[in-house]
VMD Tcl script that draws the C-alpha trace (Angstrom):
set ca {
  {34.30 25.20 51.74}
  {34.75 26.24 48.12}
  {37.86 28.24 49.11}
  {39.60 25.01 50.03}
  {39.06 23.11 46.78}
  {42.25 24.36 45.13}
  {44.32 24.06 48.30}
  {46.22 20.89 47.35}
  {48.04 22.36 44.37}
  {48.53 25.69 46.17}
  {50.07 23.97 49.20}
  {52.38 21.95 46.96}
  {53.52 25.10 45.17}
  {54.31 26.84 48.43}
  {56.19 23.77 49.67}
  {58.38 23.84 46.55}
  {59.21 27.50 47.16}
  {60.15 26.90 50.80}
  {63.88 26.17 50.73}
  {64.13 24.65 54.19}
  {62.27 22.52 56.72}
  {58.64 22.89 57.75}
  {57.54 25.22 60.52}
  {58.30 23.50 63.82}
  {61.95 22.77 63.09}
  {64.36 24.20 65.65}
  {67.23 24.04 63.17}
  {68.62 27.53 62.76}
  {69.18 27.12 59.03}
  {65.45 27.55 58.36}
  {64.48 30.63 56.36}
  {62.52 32.13 59.24}
  {65.40 32.21 61.72}
  {67.29 35.51 61.61}
  {70.60 35.19 63.48}
  {71.02 38.89 64.27}
  {68.51 41.60 65.06}
  {68.59 44.02 62.13}
  {66.11 46.67 63.24}
  {64.59 47.34 66.65}
  {61.28 49.24 66.28}
  {61.44 52.59 68.05}
  {58.23 51.88 70.03}
  {59.72 48.71 71.50}
  {63.05 50.36 72.16}
  {61.32 53.08 74.18}
  {59.26 50.49 76.03}
  {62.37 48.55 77.04}
  {64.18 51.74 78.04}
  {61.39 53.48 79.94}
  {59.08 50.72 81.15}
  {61.71 48.01 81.70}
  {64.54 50.39 82.64}
  {67.09 48.51 80.52}
  {70.17 50.58 79.60}
  {70.19 51.23 75.86}
  {73.61 49.66 75.38}
  {72.36 46.33 76.75}
  {68.99 46.08 74.99}
  {70.10 44.12 71.93}
  {71.98 41.42 73.87}
  {69.04 41.14 76.26}
  {66.63 40.58 73.37}
  {68.86 37.94 71.79}
  {69.09 36.01 75.04}
  {65.32 35.85 75.54}
  {64.61 35.16 71.85}
  {66.94 32.18 71.73}
  {65.39 30.68 74.87}
  {61.95 31.08 73.31}
  {63.13 29.41 70.07}
  {63.99 26.27 72.03}
  {60.51 26.23 73.62}
  {58.67 26.54 70.29}
  {60.26 27.87 67.07}
  {57.50 30.10 65.71}
  {58.51 32.22 62.69}
  {57.58 35.33 64.71}
  {60.23 34.28 67.24}
  {62.86 33.43 64.66}
  {62.39 36.69 62.77}
  {62.06 38.94 65.86}
  {58.55 39.89 64.73}
  {57.39 39.87 68.36}
  {59.30 43.16 68.69}
  {56.81 44.92 66.41}
  {53.98 46.03 68.68}
  {50.60 45.34 67.08}
  {48.14 47.08 69.37}
  {49.61 50.62 69.53}
  {49.33 50.79 65.72}
  {45.66 49.80 65.70}
  {43.45 52.71 64.50}
  {41.29 52.43 67.64}
  {44.21 52.30 70.08}
  {43.45 55.62 71.81}
  {39.78 54.66 72.09}
  {40.81 51.31 73.57}
  {43.15 52.83 76.16}
  {40.54 55.42 77.12}
  {37.91 52.71 77.53}
  {40.19 50.60 79.72}
  {41.29 53.54 81.88}
  {37.86 55.07 82.47}
  {35.90 51.90 83.32}
  {37.09 49.89 86.33}
  {35.31 46.78 85.00}
  {36.61 46.98 81.43}
  {38.78 44.03 80.45}
  {41.31 43.54 77.68}
  {42.33 40.02 76.66}
  {45.39 39.26 74.54}
  {44.73 35.80 73.10}
  {48.03 34.17 72.16}
  {49.96 36.97 73.84}
  {53.48 35.51 73.34}
  {55.67 37.61 75.70}
  {52.81 39.98 76.54}
  {54.50 42.82 74.69}
  {51.25 44.62 73.83}
  {50.04 44.21 77.41}
  {53.20 46.02 78.54}
  {52.49 48.81 76.06}
  {49.05 49.25 77.62}
  {50.53 49.18 81.12}
  {53.13 51.79 80.12}
  {50.28 53.97 78.82}
  {48.52 53.91 82.18}
  {46.13 50.94 82.01}
  {45.96 49.11 85.33}
  {47.15 45.52 85.49}
  {43.79 44.26 86.79}
  {42.19 45.32 83.49}
  {44.66 43.23 81.46}
  {44.70 39.49 80.81}
  {47.02 37.49 78.60}
  {46.60 33.86 77.58}
  {49.31 31.88 75.82}
  {49.47 28.20 74.88}
  {53.11 27.95 75.93}
  {53.15 29.01 79.57}
  {56.93 29.32 79.52}
  {56.51 32.41 77.33}
  {54.93 34.21 80.31}
  {58.08 33.67 82.34}
  {60.17 34.87 79.41}
  {57.89 37.91 79.12}
  {58.74 38.86 82.69}
  {62.40 38.31 81.87}
  {62.22 40.37 78.67}
  {60.43 43.29 80.33}
  {61.96 42.88 83.79}
  {58.66 43.18 85.62}
  {56.83 41.07 88.13}
  {53.23 41.05 87.06}
  {51.87 43.88 84.86}
  {49.98 42.20 82.06}
  {50.30 38.79 83.70}
  {48.32 35.86 82.38}
  {47.81 32.15 82.09}
  {49.09 29.54 79.70}
  {50.10 25.96 79.08}
  {47.71 23.21 80.14}
  {45.63 25.73 82.07}
  {44.69 27.76 78.99}
  {41.12 26.42 78.69}
  {40.67 26.82 82.43}
  {42.00 30.37 82.27}
  {39.42 31.29 79.63}
  {36.41 29.81 81.41}
  {36.02 32.55 84.06}
  {36.33 35.21 81.34}
  {33.22 34.17 79.39}
  {31.07 37.22 78.64}
  {33.45 39.66 80.34}
  {35.80 40.96 77.65}
  {35.42 44.46 76.16}
  {38.41 44.31 73.80}
  {40.18 41.19 72.60}
  {43.37 41.08 70.60}
  {44.02 38.02 68.42}
  {47.25 38.83 66.57}
  {49.17 36.11 64.70}
  {46.56 33.68 66.00}
  {43.68 32.78 63.68}
  {45.96 32.23 60.69}
  {47.47 29.21 62.47}
  {44.33 27.16 61.77}
  {42.19 25.78 58.96}
  {38.89 27.48 58.06}
  {36.85 25.12 60.24}
  {39.16 25.54 63.22}
  {39.05 29.30 62.73}
  {35.27 29.05 62.96}
  {35.65 27.14 66.24}
  {38.15 29.69 67.56}
  {35.88 32.54 66.46}
  {32.91 31.00 68.29}
  {35.05 30.83 71.44}
  {36.06 34.47 70.98}
  {32.39 35.49 70.73}
  {31.63 33.63 73.98}
  {34.35 35.60 75.73}
  {33.07 38.99 74.56}
  {30.48 41.07 76.39}
  {27.01 40.76 74.88}
  {26.78 44.41 73.94}
  {27.42 46.51 70.84}
  {30.93 47.88 70.36}
  {32.68 44.88 71.89}
  {35.84 44.86 69.81}
  {38.18 42.22 68.36}
  {41.42 43.56 66.88}
  {44.56 42.06 65.45}
  {47.03 41.56 62.66}
  {47.96 38.30 60.97}
  {49.45 36.86 57.82}
  {47.09 37.20 54.85}
  {47.21 36.54 51.14}
  {45.75 37.91 47.91}
  {45.20 34.22 47.10}
  {43.10 33.03 50.07}
  {43.30 29.35 50.88}
  {45.22 26.67 52.76}
  {48.98 26.95 53.16}
  {51.73 25.22 55.13}
  {50.78 21.66 54.11}
  {47.09 22.42 54.58}
  {47.37 23.55 58.19}
  {46.86 27.31 57.85}
  {44.09 29.20 56.05}
  {45.29 32.65 54.96}
  {42.67 35.30 54.18}
  {42.20 38.27 51.95}
  {39.74 40.98 53.03}
  {36.75 39.30 51.38}
  {37.32 35.82 52.81}
  {37.95 37.25 56.28}
  {34.60 39.02 56.08}
  {32.92 35.74 55.09}
  {34.58 33.99 58.02}
  {33.08 36.47 60.48}
  {29.69 36.22 58.80}
  {29.77 32.47 59.42}
  {30.99 33.00 62.99}
  {28.04 35.33 63.55}
  {25.57 32.83 62.09}
  {26.98 30.07 64.27}
  {26.79 32.17 67.46}
  {23.63 34.22 66.84}
  {25.61 37.46 66.72}
  {26.54 40.05 64.10}
  {29.90 41.70 63.50}
  {31.15 44.58 61.38}
  {34.51 43.78 59.80}
  {37.05 46.42 58.81}
  {40.21 44.92 57.34}
  {43.14 45.90 55.15}
  {45.63 43.60 53.43}
  {48.91 45.50 53.35}
  {52.05 44.48 51.50}
  {55.55 45.85 51.93}
  {58.20 44.66 49.44}
  {60.78 44.95 52.21}
  {58.95 42.23 54.15}
  {58.94 39.69 51.31}
  {60.30 36.31 52.39}
  {62.11 33.62 50.35}
  {58.98 31.41 50.25}
  {56.60 34.26 49.29}
  {55.26 34.26 45.72}
  {54.22 37.91 46.03}
  {50.70 37.25 47.28}
  {51.40 37.27 51.02}
  {50.84 40.36 53.16}
  {49.72 41.54 56.56}
  {45.98 41.48 57.28}
  {45.08 44.15 59.83}
  {41.54 44.04 61.21}
  {39.02 45.47 63.64}
  {35.81 43.49 64.17}
  {33.04 45.28 66.09}
  {29.96 43.66 67.60}
  {26.72 44.98 66.10}
  {24.37 42.73 68.09}
}
mol new
graphics top color blue
foreach p $ca { graphics top sphere $p radius 0.5 }
foreach p [lrange $ca 0 end-1] q [lrange $ca 1 end] { graphics top cylinder $p $q radius 0.2 }
display resetview
C-alpha cells in the first residue's frame, strides 16, 4: 500500500520518542502504566454502584485489584492507563438506536469483539438489554473471569475467549446486527485489518443497516507505528480501508468517522498527531 511506504522512518521516529520499553513489557516503569487511578468516569462509577452494587468507598481499591491482575495477564496500554474504565458504546451517537433495536427484537444480537472486561456489555445490560442478546469475544479468556470479578455478576454479557475464540465466532456468522470493535483494528497492519474486516463482514447480517461501531487510536499522519505492527488511521484512510473491505467481500459500507484530539490526553510518546478515531460503519448492501 502507498500509505506504508514512509512507515520505516515514521516508526523509527516514534521509537525514539518512546522513553521506555515496547508494548508487551510488564515492567511498571513503562510510560503507559499509571500507578494510581486519577479520574473515574461518572458513567462507570454509576455502573459499579448501581449494577455491581459496590459501595462507593470501596470502588477504587476494587478497580486497582482487578487492573493489576489483568496487567500480569497481558499489559495492554488500555489496562495500564485505566482506559477500560471509559465506556465506549454509551457515547456512540447511535447508542439509543442500538439499545432500542436490541430490546425490541428478540433475535437481535450485539457482539463486542475484543471486549476486554465486557464493560460495554454491562452498560447494555444495565440499560435493559437481555443477556441472550449480548455476546463478547476476547483473545485472553482470563479477562472474562476478571470481568465477572470487576462487575460482581455471574453471566450478563458473558462470552468466549482464549483458544476458543475462532470457535466462538463460527456459530455467529451472518447473525450479528451490531458489532463493536473498539481498540481492536488499530492493533494490526493494513493487510491484517483487511483480513479482520472481512471476518467482521461475515459475522454481520446480510441486510442494510447492519452496524459496526467503535473507537480506536488514530493519527493525523496515517501509517505504521509501534515497530511496524500497528496501522493508525485518519478519517480518509479509514474510509479507504472499508472500501477495500467491501470490494473484497462483495459488500458496501457507509463510513462516518471523526478524529478527535484532546490535549489533556497527550502521552509522552505522542508527537501531536495522535488522537481518538470514533466511527460508525453502516452496511449499504
